[in-house]
N, C-alpha and C positions, 0 to 999 in steps of 0.2 A: 411219786407221780403228781400229787397235789401241788408240790412246789414247781414242778415242770410246767403244769397247766397254768399256774399263776404267772410264771415268767413269760410263757408264750402269749398269754393274754395281755400282759403289760407291753411286750414288744409290739403286738398287733395294734394296741391302742396308740402307742407312740408313732408307729408308721402311719396310721390313719391320720393322726393329728398333724404330723409333718407334711403328709400329702395335702391335707386340707389347708395348710399354711401357704402353699405355692401351687399355682395352676398356670397353664398356658392357654392363651387366647390367640387365635389367628383369624385371618379373614382377608377380604379383598376390598379395595377402595376404588370406586369408579366415579366418573363425572355424570352429569345429567343425561348423557347419551349412552352411558354404559361403557365408555372407554376407560381402560385402567389409568390411574393417576400415579405417577412416580413422584417420590420426594415428599409425601405427606407424613408429617410428624405425628406419631401416635404415642401419647403419654398417659400415665395414670394421673388421677386427680390430685395426688399429693406431689406430683412432679418428680418422684424418685426413680421411676422406671420410664423408659422411652425407647422408641425405635422409629424407623422410617420405611415407607413402602418401596419395593423394588420396581423395576421397569414394568413388571406385569401388574402392579398395584397391590401386590401381596405383602402381608406383614405377619409377624409372629412375635408375641411378647409374653414374658414370664412375670406373673403378678402375685403378690401376697393375697391371701384370702380377704384381708380387710379392705382391699380396693374395690369400690362398688361401680366406678364408671371409667370410661376411656374418653380422651379428648383428641379429636382429629383436627389438625391445623395445617394450612398451606397458604402461602402469600396470595395465590390466585383464586382461593376459594373461601367461602364463609366457614367459620369454626363450627364444629359439631360435637356435641357431647352425647354419648350413648351409655345407658345402664348395662351392666354385665349380667346380673342375675345369675342364672345357672348355665348360661351359654358358654360354649367353648369356641364357637365360630360366629363372628360378627362381621357381616358384610355391610358396607355403608355406601351411600351415594352423596357426593358433595355438590353444593350449589356454587357456581362460579360467581365471584364478585367483580371481576374484571375492572378493577380500578388501579391505575398506575401509582396513585398516592399511597397504596398499601404495600407496594413492593419494598423489598430490602435491597439496597444497593451497596456495593463495595466502594469504600473511600480509602484514602491514604491511611494505612496503619489502623484499619478498622472497618466496621460496617455501620450503616445508618438506615433507618426507615425512610422511604422516599418522602413521606409526608413531612418529615422533619428536616429534610435537606434544604439548605438555603443558597446553595450554589447551583451552577448549571452543569448537570451531569447527564450524559446520554447513555442508555443501557441497551444492550443487545444480547439475546440469548444465544448460546453457542450452537443450538440446534438449527438456527437460521443459516448457518454456513457449513456445518459439518458434512453435509451430503453434496456439496457443490464440488465440481471437478476443478481443483485448483492446487497449485504447488504450495501456496501459502495463504493463510487466512487474511492477511492484510489487503490482498487484491480484491477480496469480496466485501470489504467494508464500504465500498463506494455506494452512495445513495441510501445507506441504511440508517445513518444518524445525522441529524441536522448539524450544520457547522463543520462537517468533516468531508473533505474533498480528497478522493483517491484517484490517481491517474496512472494507468499502466501505459507508459509512453511507447512501448514496443510489444509485439506479439510473442516475443521470445519467452519460453516458459521459465527461463532462469532469472529474468530481470526483476529487480525490486521496483515496486511502484513508488510514486511520490505521494506522501500523505501530508496534508495540510489541515490544521485545525484552526478555523476562523482566519484563514488567509495566510499570506506570506508574512512572517514576523521578523525576518532579518534580511538585510541587504546583501551581506557577504558571508555570514556564518551559517551554522546548522539551522535547518528549517523543519526537520522531522520531530514529531512529538516524542517524549520520553515513553518508552515501553516498559511496564512493570509486570513481571510474571510472578504470581503468588507472593506479592509483597516486595520483590527484589528487582531493582532497576537492571535492565539488560541492554545489550547492544542491538542495534537495528540497522536497516539499510543494506548497502552493498558490501560484499566481502569477497574480493578476488583481485588478483593482480594481472591476469592475462585475458579473461573473458571480457571483450570490449564493452558489452552492456552490463557487466558485473553480475554477481549472483546475490540472492537475497538471503541474508542470515536468518530471517524470521521463518524461512521455509523449513528450518530444523524442527519446528513445533507442529505436531499433528493436530489439525483443526478439530478432529473428532475427540480429542482429549480436553477441549476447552468447554468449561461450564458457562462462562459469561464474559462479556466485554463491557467495561465501563469507560467512558470517555470524559475526562475532567476538562471542561472547556473554559470556564471562567477562572479568574485569578483566585477567588476564594476557595474553590474546590481543589485547585492545584497548588496553592501557596505552600502547603506543607512539604512540597518537593523543591521549593526555593529556587536555586540557581539553574535548575533544569526544567522549569515549568513554563517558560515563555511561549513555547510552541504547543502547549497542551500536554496532557498525560493520558495514555491508554493503559488501563488496568486489566490484566488478563487473569482470570481465576480458573484453574484447572479442576477437573472432576475429582471428587473425593469419594471414599467408600462410605456406605451407609450400613448401619447395624441391621441385621436380619439374615435371611437365607442368602446363600451364594447366588449371585446374579451374573450370568455369563451372556455376552452379546457378541454377535458377529455382524459387522457393518461392511457392506461392499458396494462399490459402483464400478462400472466399466462402460466404455463407449469409444467414440471416435470424434475427430475434429476435422474441420477444413478451414481454409482462409475465409475470413468474414467478407472481405471485399478485395477483388483483384482488379488492378488498373487496366484500362483498355489501351492496348498498344497496337502499333501498326503491324499488319501482316507483311509478308515478303513483297507483294506487288506494290502496296502503298509505300513501303520503305524505299523501294527502288525509285518510284516516282518522286517522292519528297526529297530524297538525298540528291538526286540529279538536278532537281530544281534549285536547291541551295547552291550547288556548284555552278550551274548555268548562270544564275543571277550574279555570281562573283566572277563571271567570264572564265570559268574553269571547265575542263572536259568532264563528261559523265564518268562516274566511278563505280556505280552500283549496277549489277547485272544478275539476272536469274541464271541459275545453273541448269544443266540438262535434266537433273532429277526433279526440278521444280520444288526445291527445298523450301519449307515454310515452318521454321522452328519456333515453338512457343517456349521461350526460355523461362518464363515464370513456372509453367508446368514442370519444367525440368528440375528446378531447384526446390519445388514443393513436394513434400511427401503426399502420397495418396492416402487420405483418411487416417492421419496419425492416431495411434491408439493411446487410450488412457485407462488406467485401472488403479483402484485403491482397495485394500483389504485390511480391516482392523478387527482384532479379537481382543475383547476386554472382559475383565472379571472384577467383581466387587462384592463386598459383603462384610460381615464381622459380627461382633457382639457389642454389648454396652461398654465393654472394656477396650476393645480394639477394632479398628476398621481398616480396610485396604481397598485400593483400586489399582489395577494393573492393565496395561494394554500393549499390544504388539501391532505395528502397522507397516505395510509395504505399499509404496506409491511408485508408479511409473507413468510418466507422461512424455509423449513425443511432441516436439514442436513442429510447426508447419515447414520450417526450413530443414532440408535433408540431413543436416549435421547437428541439429538441436534436439536434446532430450534431457530429462531429469529423472533420477531415481533416488528414493529415500527409504531408509530402514530406520524405524523408530521404536524405542521401548520407553515406557513410563511406568513408574510405580509411586503411588502416594500411600503411605502407611502412617497410621496414627494410633497411639495407645493412650488409654486413660486408666492407669493402675488404681487411681482413686479420684475422689472429687477435687483434690488439690493439684494434681499434676496432669499434664498432657504433653506428650512428646511425639514428634513425627519426623518423617523423612520423605521428601519429594525428590525423585531422581529421574532424569531424562538422559537417555543415550540415543544418539542419532548418527547416521552415516548418510551423507548426501554426495551424489555424483552428478555433476553438471557438465554437459558438453554444449558449447556455444558456437557462435560464428561472428564474423565481423559485420557490423551494421554501418549505416550512414553512406556517405558519398565516396568512400575510398575507391579509387580507380582500380586497385589491384585485388581487393578482396571484399568490398562492400557487397553483401549478398543481393539485396534488392536493387541497388544502383547498377551492379554488374549485369543482372538479368534484364533490367528494363532498357539498358543501353545496347545490349548485345544485338548484332545484326540478325534478323530473322531469316535471311536468305542463305545462311551458312549452317552446316550441320554441327552437332555437338561433338561427334566422334569422327575420327579420320584414321583409317587402318594403316595408312602409310607413315604416320608419325610414330615415333618410338613409344610414346605414352598411350597411343590409341585414341587420344583426344585431338580435336581440331585446334591446333596451335601453330603459330607461324614457325618457320624453320629456325629462326633465332630464339624461339621460345619466349619472345617478349610479349606477344599479344594473341588475341583470338584470331584464328586463321581466317583469311579473307575469302576463301572459296573462289567464285567467279568474279568477285569485285576486283577492281584495279587499284583500290585504295585500302590502306590499313585502317582499322577502327581508331577513332580519335583517342588520344591520350593513352594508347596501348592498353585499352581495357582488356581484361583477361577472359579466358574461357572459365566462367564462374563455376560451372559444374566441376571442372577439374580442381579448382581451388578449394571448393567446399569438400570434395572427396579426399583431398590430400592434406590440407592444413588441419591442425588440431588446436582447439582451445578447450582445455579440460581443467576442472576444479573438483578435487575430492576433499571432502570436509568431514571431520569427526568432531562431535561435540558431546561434552558431559556437563550436565547441570545437576549439582547435588546440594540440596537445601535441607539442613537439619535444624529443628527448632524444639525448644522446651518452653512450656508455659506453666507458670505456677500461680495458683489462686488461693492464697492463705485464708482469705475471707471472701464472701460473696461479692463485695464491692470492688475488690482490688485484684488485678492480675499483672504479672510480670512475664514478659516474653523476651527470650534471646534467640536469635536466628543467625546462623552462619551458612554462607553459600559460597561454593566455588563454581565458576563457569569457565570451563576449559575448552578452547577451540583450537584445533590444529588443522591446517589446510595445506594441500600440495597442489601447486599450479604447474601445468605442463602446456607449453606452447611449441608447436612444431610448424615451421613454415617451409614448404617444399622448395628444394633447390632448383628445380627445373623451371617452374612457372609460377608467377604470382609474387607475393610479398618477399619470399625468400630467395628469389632469383638473383637479386643484386648482391646478396651476401653469400651466394652459392650454397644456400640452405642455412637455416637457423633453428637452434633448439634452445629453449629457455625453460629452466626449472626453478621453482621457488618454494620454499617452505616457510609457512607463517604460523606463529603461535600467539594466541592471546589468552591470558589468564586474568580473570576478574575475581577478586576475593572481597566478599561483603560480610559485614557483621553489624547486626542491628540489636539494640537493647532498648526496650521501651516498656513503660508501665501505663496501665489504663485504670482509671478510678471512676466508678459509676455510683451515683448516690441520688436517691429519690426521697424527698421530705415533703409530705403533703402534696402540694401542687407544683413543687419545684423539682426539676430533674437536671442534674449536671453530669457532664462527662469530661474528664481531663486525660489527655494523652501527652506524655513527655518521654523523650528518649534521645539516644545518641546513635549515630550511624557512621560507619567507616567503610570506605571502599578503595581498593587499589587495583589499578589496571596495568598490566605489563604486556607489551607487544614487542615481538621481535620477528625478523625474517632474515633469511639468507637466500641469495639467488646466484645462479650460475648460468652462463650462456656460452654456447659454442657456435661459431659460424664456419663457413667453408667445410661442409660436411662431406666426408669421403664418398658416401653412397646413400641414396634414399632409404635403403634397407635399415639404416641405423636411426631413422627418424620416427620410430613407431611409439616408443613408450618412455624413453628417458635419455638424458645426456650421458653418453658412454665414453669412457676414457679412450683417447687416441683415435677417435673417429672424426675429429674436427681439427682445424688449423689454428683458429683464433679463439682465445678464451677471455671471457669477461666475468667478473663477479662483483657482488655488492651485498649490502645488508643494512639493517636498521634495528635500533633498539630504543624503546621509549617507555616512560612510566608516567602515570597520572594517578594522583591520589586525592581523595575527598575525606574531609572530616566534618561532620554535621551534627548540630544540636537542634532539636525540633520540639514543638509542642502545639497542642490544640485544645481549646476550651469550647464546649458546647453547653448552652443553657436553654432550658425549655420550661416555660411557665404555663401550666394548665393545658399543655398540648395545643397552645394557641400562639404563643410568642416564642420566637427562637432567635438565638444569637450564637454566632460562631466566630472565633478568632484563632488564626493560625500564625505561627512564626517559625522561621528557620534561620539558623546562622550556619552558613556554608563556608568551608575552607577548601581552596583548590590549589594544588601544588604547582600548576602551570601558570600561575599569576605572580607578579612581583611581590616581594615580602610585605610591603606596606599595604598592598591591596588584596592579599590572599583571602581575607575573610570579608564576607558581606552579609548584611541582614535583609531578609525578605519576609514579607508579612501579607496577610489578607484578612479581611473581616466581612461578615455578611449578617443579614437579619431577615427574618421571615415572619409573616403574620397570617395565621390560618383563620381567615375571616369567617369561614363557614362554621367555626366552632363558637362564634359569639352568639349571645342570646338573641340579639336583634335580628340575626339572620333567620332564625326559625320564626320569630314574631312577625317578620315582614313577609313571610311566605316564600322567600327565595329558595328555601331548602326543598320546596316541592319539585323544582326542576334543576337546581344547581346543588349537587350533593357535596361537592368539595370546591373550595376556592382559597388559594394561598398566594400571597404577594411575596416577592423576593427582591433583595438588592444586595450588591456586593462591590467591594473595591479591594484591589490588591496591587502590590509591587513585587514582581518576580524577576528572574534573571535568565540569561542565555549565555552559556559559557563559550569562550573562544575555542575554535576548532583546532588551532595550532597548539602544540604541547608547551611551547615556550615562546610566546609571542613578544615577550618583553626583552629577550636577550639579543644582543648583537652577536652574530655568528660568522664563522669563517668556513670556507669550503675549498675544495680542491681547485687549483688554478694552474694547470700546466702551462709553461711558457718556454718556447725555444727547445722543446724536447725534454725539459726538466720539470719534475713535479714540484709544486709549491702550494702555498696557501694564500688566500686573499679574502678580504671582507666581502661577504655576499649579502649581508642584511644589517641594517641599523635598527636596534631594538628601541622600545619605548617603555621606560620604567613606570609610566603612568597608566598602562593598560589595565582595564578592569572589565567586569561583566557588562554585557549589554543588559539593559533593564526594560521591563514592560510594565506599564501602568494600565491596569485593566478595570473597566467599569462595566457592570451588568445590572440590568433591571429585568424582572420577569414575573410571570404568574403561571400557576398550574390550576386546572379546574377539571371537574368531572360533572357531567350533566345527565339528567333523565335516567336515574338509577344506574349511573356509571356506564351508560351505553356509549357516551362520548367522552373522551379525554383530550384535553387541549392544553398545550404549553406554548408560551411565547416568551422570547428573550430579545432584549435590545442590548447590544454590546458596543464598546469602544475600547480599542487597544492602542495605546500610544507607546511606540517602541523607541526608547532613547538610547544614547551612548552607542550608536551603531558603529561597528568597526569598519573604517574605510582607509584605503591607501591614499595618503595625501602627498601630492607632488611637491618636491623641494627644489630650490634653485640649483642649477648645475654647479655653481661656485661652492656649494656645501661639500661636494665630493662624496655624496652618499651613494652607496651601491644601489643601482636600480633607480635612484632619484626619488625614492618614496620612503615615507615613514607611516606606520599604521597607528591610527588614533581613534579614540571613542568620540566621534564627532557628528554622526548622522542621526536623523530622526525620521520615523515613518509611522503612518497611522492606518489602522483598519477599523472599520465600523460597519455594523449591519444589523439585520433582524433575522431571527430563527423562529420557525413555527413547526410544531409537531402535533398531528391530529390523529387520533385513533377512534374509529366509530364501529360499533356493532350494529350494522344496518338491519340485519335480520337475525333473530336469536330463537329459532324454533327448536323443537325436540329433534327433528330429522334434518332440518336445513338451517344453515347459518351462513352469514355473509359479513365479513369484517374488512374494513379498509384502514390502512395506515398510510399517512402522508407526512412527509417532512419537506420543508422549504427553507432555503437560506438566501438572503440577499446580503452582499458584501461589497464594500468599496475600499480601495487602497489608494494612499497618497504619500509621496515622498515630501517631507517637510523641510529637511535640512541636509546639506552635504558638507563638504569641506568649506573652510573660510573663503568667502568671495567666490564660491563655485556654484554656478547655476545649473550646469548639466555635465554629464559624463557619459561618453559613448561606451557601449558594451561590445566586447569582441564576440563574434558569432562564428558559426561553423564555416568551413571552407574558406577561411581567411576573409570573411565578409563582416559587415557591420549592419545590423538590422534593428538593434534596440538601443535605448538610451535611458539613463537616469536623469530626470529633469524635475526641478522643484515644482510642486503642486500637480504632478502627474503621477499615474500609477507606476510602480516599479517595473523596469524593463519594458517601457512603452515602445511600441513600434515606431520607427523613425525612418522616413524615406521620402521618395518622390511620388507626386500625384499624377497618375497616368491619365492622359486625356484621350486615349483611343488611337485609332489609325487614320491618317490622312487618306480619305477615300480616293483622292486623285492620284496619289503616287505610292501609297502603301507604307509610308514612313510612320514609325511610332512617334507619339507626341506626349508631352508632359506640360503641366501647368507651372508657370512662374508665379512668384508671390504677387505680382501686380495683375494677375489674371490673364496675361498674354500666354501664347502657346509657343513651345519650342519643339522642333522635330529633329530626329537624327536622320540624315540623308543616306538612303540606300540606293539612290538612282545612279547608275553607272555614267561615267563621263563628267561628273561633278565631284569636287573634292568632298571626301567623307568628313562629317563633322556635324555640329549642332547649328541650326539655323532657326530664325523665327519663322513660325507658320502664319501665313496670312489668312488662314481659315481652315476649317476641318475638311473642306473639299476643294482647296485651291492648290494646284500643283506647283505654283511658284515658290521659290525659296527666298525668304527675307534675309536680313542681315545676319552675318555670323554672330553667334552668341555662345553663352555657356548653358549648361544643362538647367540651372536654376537652383532653387532652394529646397531643403528638406523640411518636412513637417512631422509632427506627431500625428499618426494616422490611425491609432487604435491601441488597445491593450490586450496582452495575452491572458489576463486574469478574468475568469468568469465573474460576473456580477450577480448571478443567480444560479442555484443548482439544488438538487434534491432527489427524492425518489418517492414512489408510492406503490403499495402492495394491495392486491385484492386477494383475499382468501375465502374460497367458497367451499363449504362442506355439505355433503348430502349423505347421511348415514355414515358408512365406512369409506366413502370416496371423498377426496378433497382435490381442489385445484387452486394453485397459487400462481398469480401473475405479478411479476415484479418489474417495474419500469423505473428508470432513472433519467434525469435530464440535466442540462446545463446550458448556459448561454450568457450573452452580454460581452463575450470576448471575441477576439480575432485570432486566426491561425495564419502564419505565413507559410505558404505552400512552396517551399524551396524546391521540392521535387518537380513541381510544374515549371518553375523558372529554369532550373539547370538540367533537367532530364527530359521531361515530356516536350519542352519547347526548345531544346538545344539546337543550335545552328551548326553543330559539328557533324562529322560522319559517324553518326550513331543512330539507333532507333529512337522513335518519339512516341508520345501519346497521341491518341486520335484527335485531340484538340487542334493539332497542327494542320489537319486537313481543312480547317476553316481559314487558312492564311489568305492574305490579300493576293490577288493575281491579276485583276483587270481594273482600269479606272472606273470609278463610280461604285465599286463594290463596298458595301458597308460591313465591316467585320471588326473584331477586337484583336485579331492576330495579324501582326505586321507582315510585310513582304519578307520572304526568306532570303538570307544572304549568308553563305558559308563563312564561318569563323568569326562572326560578329556578335557572339553571345554577350560580351561585356557592354556592348553598345545598344543592340536591339532589345535585349532582355534586362540590361543593367546587372549582369551577374556580379555578385559580391556586394551589391547594394539593394536596398528595398525599393521595389516599385509596387505601388498598391494595386497594380494589375493582378498580382499574385497573392494579395491579402484578402482573406475570405472570412466570412462570419463563421464562428465556431459553434453556433447553437445546434443542439440535437435533442432528440427524444429516443432513448434506447430501450427496446424490449430485452431486458437483461436476463430474465429467467422465467420459464414456464415449468411447473412441476405438477404432474398427476400422481396421486398417492392413493393406495388402497390399504386400509388397516383391517387385518383379519380379526374376527370376533375372538376375544381372548378366551372365553369359556369354552367355546366350541373347539378352539385350537388345542387347549389343554386336554379336552376329552378325546380328540382324535389322536393326539400324540402321547396319551396316557401321562400327562403332566410334564412331559419333557420340554415342549415348546410353550412358552407363556405368552409371547407376543410376536407378531410378524407384520412387517410393513413393506410393500413393494412400491417402487416409484420409477417413473420415467421423466426425464427432463431435458430441456434444451436451454443452453446458455448463449447469450449474445446473439440473439436470433435476427434482429433487424434494427436499423437506425434510420430515423427520419431526420434528414439534414439537407441543407443546400451546399454543404461543403463538397468540393469537387475532388478532393484527395481521397486517400485510402480510408482514413478514419479521422474525425475531428479531434480525437484524443491521442493520436499517434504523434505526439509532440515532445520536444524538450522543455526544460524549465522556462526557456525563453519564448515558448509558443511557436517553435519552428518545426515543420514537418520536413525531415531530411531523409527521405528514402528508407523509412523504418519498416520493420516487418509487420504484416497485417495481423490484427487481432484474430483470435481463434473463435470460431463458432463450434460449439461442442454439444453432442447428443449422448446422453448416458441413460442406463437403467441400473437400478440397484435394489438392495434389500437390507432391512434391519431386522435381525432375529434375536429375540431374547429367550434364554433358557433358564 
């Protein structure tokens, strides 16, 4: 018995000792207002144990008995150390430090403290975009970061926006920034073969999965990406798991949209009056008449959905231990476009898993699976199926449907055009019944994507780490296009079905080492590595025409249902091999130097030019850390001040896979298939290069209440690829050879300002403003070439490349108004005289000198005159500003963005709203000239004279308008439930909850007369594009 008692006593003492050696401390971290703070790092004083708070601000950590204190750190708050004592629950409140210089930013192949960054980097938190109703995150970057311009040229929910970082940096090649997701370069932009406005490949990424965005704007920041850095770099970091309790979240929003702006068109009575006046002035009989039913069709209402619905649901979970963490999410998105045939659906799964078996090894896997289904429609001025063009031109005095037609739609008996109703003329150019076309034609893209990123990181000692990372990005897409055989695009071919299968596989492998060393006041970091990437793309397509029955045009090309068969395909490869390195040096946290270099090899360049060297250097001086700063008293109101400067030479790769090769193509002749040269290559082709200079400073004032950054930049883009015309005697196919011969320049200023106007316990008001000023100039074209006209839409010419002018400058005739005596349109000649086009019956049509703006007499016959550069499509200033107001648990955010200094060519006004054909018009045409002495800007009507009265196919600055605007982009009201009360009410099940309602794209202040000043192509032309969406949503974020 004595032995048993001794043994039990020993066991008891051992258990008590073991228990005393480890204990668990938990608690909650809040801010000064009591709101939970996610992502606070909680560590022991010896640094061996650590965890992070979850979305509810909760943490739990196991500690040895010897640990006496905990340290709480977060980039947005001041560090806090708390003694443990005998406590098992420690709740703390952190004080905000609100200084951007203390942030950590992601850079190429690493991270840096903002205070030590010497390049120009814009940072945006993922939470700024995650709750916005959008199919892709890139559309919502507009106005959020200085130097970044994002334009959604169409209201189609499928379309990819244009993203430009510090202006347009190439004349003919790619202009989009490089997008890097979790360290791996990926594809971006449009990805479809049949949807006319294309689909956005970045829509495969769920915005709710994104932790942060970093935009590398200057050359020094982006130089480590070498030949793909000329257009800037966008780094996307996705969410990772945090050690601690399991954290489950449900994020949802749903709502509806409508067309932001609808053009004012003529009703039936005005259409009849205007149409007959056109015909009368041309000595033709009336052709427009009201029907017995008094039909007055609103064709825009007919093609628009009524309050199209949008919804998004994301369920995510994250958590882990000190040894392993994970983050997983499931997302479903459905968004209907304003056009009746347009919608987008996406299913998305993401898993980020990381394991740390010991302090030497870290391995992880980031995987994304997505399925996207896009249904689009034809845009632009297409007479057969252009959605907006067809609706705006359709005659309002005829119905949409007609029971006596076999289709049930109002279509002419030969199925060629919209039915005429009581009119005695057929609609101009056989414009279709656009409702039938949208209902029957199909433009579908179904896309599946898998991104799998596996990495291993080894840290044999504290100062050195090695990382290897392998990624596969597999994209497979199926395009389906069906053009109805009865009416519209497919009528001429008796029906058409087009199927296409596209596959793109991108394999990437990165291996790099990082060395960090600190010795006294010296700190150095070296990164060196190698990266390889291979991209394979292939497609196969088949088309059938003369379809036996519309029944077979629903889903696929079916054997024996067509008469004519066509097929085609493509296969291409592109490979990269790169060596890169970066050196960062910091002396005393005051002086900073960075140098980056990259040697890139590209398979699609000729052998002698396949490799190129790119580099960038920068320096910074944290002046506020100098002794004289404190001695001078400047530190009393300027807390931080840092100067920066950088220079870099980076590249832009050719878009063509083999631009240096002379190639042959199919050349049938006399019914016999053959081959013939179709392009002459140039073995001297190389990268376009960009020389980038940047000067800037960062500062924080008045206890970090104000943060200000300013950058001045200049980008000189050399070796621009241009097609150079060759003499016909050379016998070169197409008469051109591509050469590195052009030069272009962008320069400007960027300002970012953040101010904590009021920072009370219950009430706060914060303002964030960014502003960019930018100018572009073409410096060199081909040898002895001064200018080069640019082909525009609808076979017109509206833009030009000219030395010392902005790229794609508007080029055309200067409108002088209307001769008030006879209604003729007038234009200025270069000598200041006036020329008018005669619309007076009885006198030969043509151009005559005008003897005055109110003189009916015709002068001598002459020519139209000369064309001028009349404006630029590029904004010279743009930006955004946000007001965030918080009162206790309520918050209000108002986000505005603005742009200006550019012009928009309103081709819709020229060719649709003011058309002289037998079609409907905009209400502007009601101001046309009718009587002598009338002062107006709209000439006398004359049927069939569009090319002369309106100068269709050419630019008349009558239709050139200022593109300046201020847009109320977003209003959001939010209510955050009290976390403690919420946990008490739900017995600890629900940790956090936030409700919100918001409106997007609510109003635009502009003098532009068109649908939207941003509804433009790259050339700055508004060509009957789909209106932008105004969206209203409500949503909830719940944390469990």
